N, C-alpha and C positions, 0 to 999 in steps of 0.2 A: 338508944340513939345515936343516930347519925346521920351530921349533917349533911344535908343533899342541895339547898339553896340558897340565895341570899333575894331579898325582896329589899324594897324602902319606900318607910312610911312617911305619914306626916313630916315636915320641917329636914325632911333629908334624912331623918334616922334610919339607920342599916337592919335591918333585922335578918337570924338566921332561920332555914326552915329546918327540923330535926325527922326526923322520921323514925318510929320505934321497930328494930329490927323484929321483934317477934310481932306483933298487930300491926303493923304498917301506918299507925296512928302519925297524922303531923303535929307537929308542935314549933311554936312562934317565941323566940327567944330574943330580947334585944342584946346586940354584941355592948362586947366590953371595952374599955379600954385598953386593957393587955390581950386584946386576942390578934391573932396575928395577922396584921393584913394582908398578907401576900397570900394565905389560904383564902381570905374571903375575897381577894381580887381573882383567885382561882376559881371559887365557887359562885362566883358572881359572871365571868368569861365561859361558864362549862355549854350551856347553850347553843353558844357561838360555833364550839367543833361539832354539832349538833345537827347540820343542816336538816330542816324540816320537808325541804321540796327532794325530792329524790334524784341523781344525776347518772349518767348511764358513766363508765368507767370511760370509755371512748365517745366520747360524742360526737365524731365526725362521720362515723360509720354506723351508728346506730347499734340494736344488740335484735332487732327482730322486732321488738315491743311496738305495737302502735302509739303507745302514749311516748313512744323516747322518739322527737323529731330527729330527723338527719340534716344534719347542716349543710348549705349548698354553698361552693367555693364561688365567690364571684366572676363574672362571663369579665375576659378581657376584650373593649373593644376594639378596633382595629383604628389606625389612625385613618382618617379622612383623605381622601384621594386628593392631590393637587391639577389641579384643571392645565 
């Protein structure tokens, strides 16, 4: 069993989600008082490191993919001529 995520149940109780390394079955286990808080926070923040929205490596130029919008630079307005 390997811990893959953390979730929160009623009353703010944290629960670890474990996956079996052999069959892939998921199990929920309550956190204990002696669990490593830093490791729990790392598991909780893991989804933030993997964005669900794909992005281009160079968003200003696009990569030829129609799904990747090109970003336009704003036009500079000319100053109004004084009469």
